[in-house]
DRENPA-3360 file (N, C-alpha, C; in nm, 2 decimals, always signed):
BEGIN
1 = MEVLAKFH = -0.84/-1.57/+2.98/-0.89/-1.49/+2.87/-0.89/-1.34/+2.92 ~ -0.85/-1.25/+2.83/-0.84/-1.11/+2.86/-0.98/-1.05/+2.86 ~ -1.01/-0.96/+2.95/-1.14/-0.89/+2.97/-1.13/-0.77/+2.88 ~ -1.23/-0.75/+2.79/-1.24/-0.63/+2.71/-1.30/-0.52/+2.78 ~ -1.40/-0.54/+2.86/-1.47/-0.44/+2.94/-1.54/-0.49/+3.06 ~ -1.56/-0.41/+3.16/-1.62/-0.45/+3.28/-1.72/-0.34/+3.32 ~ -1.85/-0.38/+3.35/-1.95/-0.28/+3.39/-2.05/-0.35/+3.48 ~ -2.14/-0.27/+3.54/-2.25/-0.32/+3.62/-2.38/-0.30/+3.56;
9 = VVVHKIGR = -2.47/-0.39/+3.57/-2.61/-0.38/+3.52/-2.71/-0.42/+3.62 ~ -2.83/-0.37/+3.59/-2.95/-0.42/+3.67/-3.02/-0.52/+3.58 ~ -3.07/-0.63/+3.64/-3.14/-0.73/+3.57/-3.28/-0.69/+3.55 ~ -3.34/-0.70/+3.43/-3.48/-0.67/+3.40/-3.55/-0.80/+3.39 ~ -3.68/-0.79/+3.35/-3.76/-0.91/+3.33/-3.70/-1.01/+3.24 ~ -3.73/-1.13/+3.26/-3.67/-1.25/+3.19/-3.52/-1.25/+3.18 ~ -3.45/-1.19/+3.27/-3.31/-1.19/+3.27/-3.24/-1.10/+3.17 ~ -3.31/-1.00/+3.13/-3.26/-0.91/+3.03/-3.16/-0.81/+3.09;
17 = IIIPAGTR = -3.04/-0.79/+3.03/-2.94/-0.70/+3.07/-2.90/-0.62/+2.95 ~ -2.84/-0.50/+2.97/-2.81/-0.41/+2.86/-2.66/-0.38/+2.86 ~ -2.59/-0.39/+2.75/-2.45/-0.35/+2.73/-2.46/-0.20/+2.72 ~ -2.38/-0.13/+2.80/-2.38/+0.02/+2.79/-2.35/+0.07/+2.64 ~ -2.42/+0.18/+2.60/-2.40/+0.23/+2.47/-2.25/+0.27/+2.44 ~ -2.18/+0.32/+2.54/-2.04/+0.36/+2.51/-1.95/+0.24/+2.49 ~ -1.98/+0.13/+2.55/-1.91/+0.00/+2.53/-1.94/-0.05/+2.40 ~ -2.07/-0.05/+2.36/-2.11/-0.10/+2.22/-2.04/-0.02/+2.12;
25 = KFYGINEG = -2.04/+0.11/+2.13/-1.98/+0.20/+2.03/-1.83/+0.18/+2.02 ~ -1.76/+0.17/+2.13/-1.61/+0.15/+2.14/-1.57/+0.02/+2.06 ~ -1.65/-0.09/+2.09/-1.61/-0.22/+2.03/-1.69/-0.25/+1.90 ~ -1.77/-0.15/+1.85/-1.85/-0.18/+1.73/-1.94/-0.29/+1.74 ~ -2.00/-0.31/+1.86/-2.10/-0.41/+1.88/-2.24/-0.37/+1.83 ~ -2.29/-0.44/+1.74/-2.42/-0.41/+1.68/-2.53/-0.52/+1.71 ~ -2.65/-0.48/+1.69/-2.76/-0.58/+1.70/-2.73/-0.70/+1.61 ~ -2.75/-0.82/+1.66/-2.72/-0.94/+1.58/-2.59/-1.00/+1.60;
33 = DFVEVKII = -2.49/-0.92/+1.65/-2.36/-0.97/+1.68/-2.37/-1.06/+1.81 ~ -2.26/-1.14/+1.83/-2.26/-1.23/+1.95/-2.15/-1.18/+2.05 ~ -2.18/-1.19/+2.17/-2.08/-1.16/+2.28/-2.07/-1.27/+2.38 ~ -1.95/-1.29/+2.43/-1.93/-1.38/+2.54/-1.91/-1.30/+2.66 ~ -1.99/-1.33/+2.76/-1.98/-1.25/+2.89/-1.97/-1.34/+3.01 ~ -1.91/-1.29/+3.11/-1.91/-1.36/+3.24/-1.98/-1.27/+3.34 ~ -2.08/-1.32/+3.41/-2.16/-1.24/+3.50/-2.12/-1.29/+3.64 ~ -2.12/-1.19/+3.73/-2.08/-1.22/+3.87/-2.19/-1.16/+3.96;
41 = KYENNEKA = -2.24/-1.24/+4.05/-2.34/-1.19/+4.15/-2.28/-1.20/+4.29 ~ -2.27/-1.08/+4.35/-2.22/-1.07/+4.49/-2.34/-1.07/+4.58 ~ -2.33/-1.14/+4.69/-2.43/-1.14/+4.79/-2.36/-1.12/+4.93 ~ -2.43/-1.06/+5.02/-2.37/-1.03/+5.15/-2.33/-1.16/+5.22 ~ -2.21/-1.17/+5.27/-2.15/-1.28/+5.34/-2.16/-1.41/+5.27 ~ -2.16/-1.41/+5.14/-2.16/-1.53/+5.06/-2.06/-1.52/+4.95 ~ -2.01/-1.63/+4.91/-1.91/-1.64/+4.80/-1.98/-1.59/+4.67 ~ -1.91/-1.51/+4.59/-1.97/-1.46/+4.47/-2.01/-1.58/+4.38;
49 = REGTFTAR = -2.12/-1.57/+4.31/-2.16/-1.67/+4.21/-2.12/-1.62/+4.07 ~ -2.07/-1.71/+3.99/-2.02/-1.67/+3.85/-2.08/-1.76/+3.75 ~ -2.10/-1.71/+3.63/-2.14/-1.79/+3.51/-2.10/-1.72/+3.39 ~ -2.07/-1.80/+3.28/-2.03/-1.75/+3.15/-2.13/-1.80/+3.05 ~ -2.16/-1.71/+2.95/-2.25/-1.75/+2.84/-2.22/-1.67/+2.72 ~ -2.27/-1.72/+2.60/-2.26/-1.64/+2.48/-2.40/-1.61/+2.44 ~ -2.43/-1.49/+2.39/-2.56/-1.45/+2.35/-2.55/-1.36/+2.23 ~ -2.67/-1.35/+2.16/-2.68/-1.26/+2.05/-2.73/-1.13/+2.10;
57 = VGEQGALV = -2.67/-1.02/+2.05/-2.71/-0.89/+2.10/-2.84/-0.84/+2.03 ~ -2.93/-0.80/+2.12/-3.06/-0.75/+2.07/-3.07/-0.60/+2.05 ~ -3.19/-0.55/+2.04/-3.21/-0.41/+2.03/-3.15/-0.33/+2.15 ~ -3.09/-0.22/+2.12/-3.03/-0.13/+2.22/-2.93/-0.21/+2.31 ~ -2.86/-0.31/+2.26/-2.76/-0.38/+2.33/-2.81/-0.48/+2.44 ~ -2.93/-0.53/+2.42/-2.99/-0.62/+2.51/-2.94/-0.76/+2.50 ~ -2.92/-0.83/+2.61/-2.88/-0.97/+2.62/-2.98/-1.04/+2.71 ~ -3.00/-1.16/+2.70/-3.09/-1.24/+2.79/-3.00/-1.35/+2.86;
65 = IPKALREV = -2.99/-1.34/+2.99/-2.92/-1.44/+3.06/-3.00/-1.57/+3.05 ~ -2.94/-1.68/+3.01/-3.02/-1.81/+3.00/-3.09/-1.85/+3.13 ~ -3.21/-1.90/+3.11/-3.29/-1.93/+3.23/-3.22/-2.03/+3.33 ~ -3.16/-2.13/+3.27/-3.09/-2.23/+3.36/-2.98/-2.16/+3.44 ~ -2.91/-2.06/+3.39/-2.81/-1.99/+3.46/-2.87/-1.90/+3.56 ~ -2.98/-1.83/+3.53/-3.05/-1.75/+3.62/-3.10/-1.83/+3.74 ~ -3.15/-1.95/+3.72/-3.19/-2.04/+3.83/-3.08/-2.08/+3.92 ~ -2.97/-2.13/+3.86/-2.85/-2.17/+3.94/-2.79/-2.06/+4.02;
73 = MNIKPGDV = -2.79/-1.94/+3.96/-2.73/-1.83/+4.03/-2.83/-1.75/+4.11 ~ -2.96/-1.79/+4.11/-3.06/-1.72/+4.19/-3.07/-1.57/+4.15 ~ -3.07/-1.55/+4.02/-3.08/-1.41/+3.97/-3.23/-1.37/+3.95 ~ -3.26/-1.26/+4.00/-3.40/-1.21/+3.99/-3.40/-1.07/+3.94 ~ -3.51/-1.02/+3.88/-3.52/-0.88/+3.83/-3.49/-0.79/+3.95 ~ -3.41/-0.68/+3.91/-3.37/-0.59/+4.02/-3.23/-0.61/+4.07 ~ -3.18/-0.74/+4.06/-3.04/-0.77/+4.10/-2.94/-0.69/+4.02 ~ -2.83/-0.65/+4.09/-2.72/-0.58/+4.02/-2.61/-0.68/+4.00;
81 = LEVLLLAH = -2.56/-0.69/+3.88/-2.45/-0.79/+3.85/-2.33/-0.72/+3.79 ~ -2.22/-0.78/+3.81/-2.10/-0.73/+3.75/-2.08/-0.81/+3.62 ~ -2.05/-0.74/+3.51/-2.04/-0.81/+3.38/-1.90/-0.79/+3.32 ~ -1.84/-0.90/+3.28/-1.71/-0.89/+3.21/-1.73/-0.93/+3.07 ~ -1.70/-0.84/+2.97/-1.71/-0.87/+2.83/-1.59/-0.94/+2.79 ~ -1.60/-1.07/+2.75/-1.48/-1.15/+2.72/-1.45/-1.15/+2.57 ~ -1.55/-1.15/+2.49/-1.52/-1.16/+2.34/-1.64/-1.11/+2.27 ~ -1.62/-1.07/+2.14/-1.72/-1.01/+2.06/-1.70/-1.07/+1.92;
89 = YKADKPKR = -1.81/-1.12/+1.86/-1.81/-1.18/+1.73/-1.91/-1.12/+1.64 ~ -1.87/-1.08/+1.52/-1.96/-1.02/+1.43/-2.05/-1.13/+1.37 ~ -2.18/-1.09/+1.35/-2.27/-1.19/+1.29/-2.23/-1.22/+1.15 ~ -2.25/-1.35/+1.11/-2.21/-1.40/+0.98/-2.29/-1.33/+0.86 ~ -2.42/-1.31/+0.89/-2.50/-1.26/+0.78/-2.56/-1.12/+0.82 ~ -2.57/-1.03/+0.73/-2.63/-0.90/+0.76/-2.77/-0.92/+0.81 ~ -2.82/-0.82/+0.89/-2.95/-0.82/+0.94/-3.05/-0.80/+0.83 ~ -3.16/-0.87/+0.82/-3.26/-0.86/+0.72/-3.36/-0.76/+0.77;
97 = ND = -3.40/-0.67/+0.68/-3.51/-0.57/+0.71/-3.64/-0.61/+0.64 ~ -3.71/-0.71/+0.69/-3.83/-0.75/+0.62/-3.95/-0.67/+0.66;
% end
């Protein structure tokens, strides 16, 4: 699969990461859309760990790495990950402003 974008992020609480504003603007990624990403965690003297998931984009480009994936990859807040944006899907329904 072709990689649309590559960037590095710092993991926040509960596995939250942010898609950079420039990347979101370039691809027209909005809150509520879905993205498929591959994350790579490099550690000293160890083979890189990789995982792929699809997530809904939250406020300000936030994604949450699934808990099971965080546990398998030993991802903790403060870790720096390489992120490959693989695909972007528009949400089917417009966001409701209740």
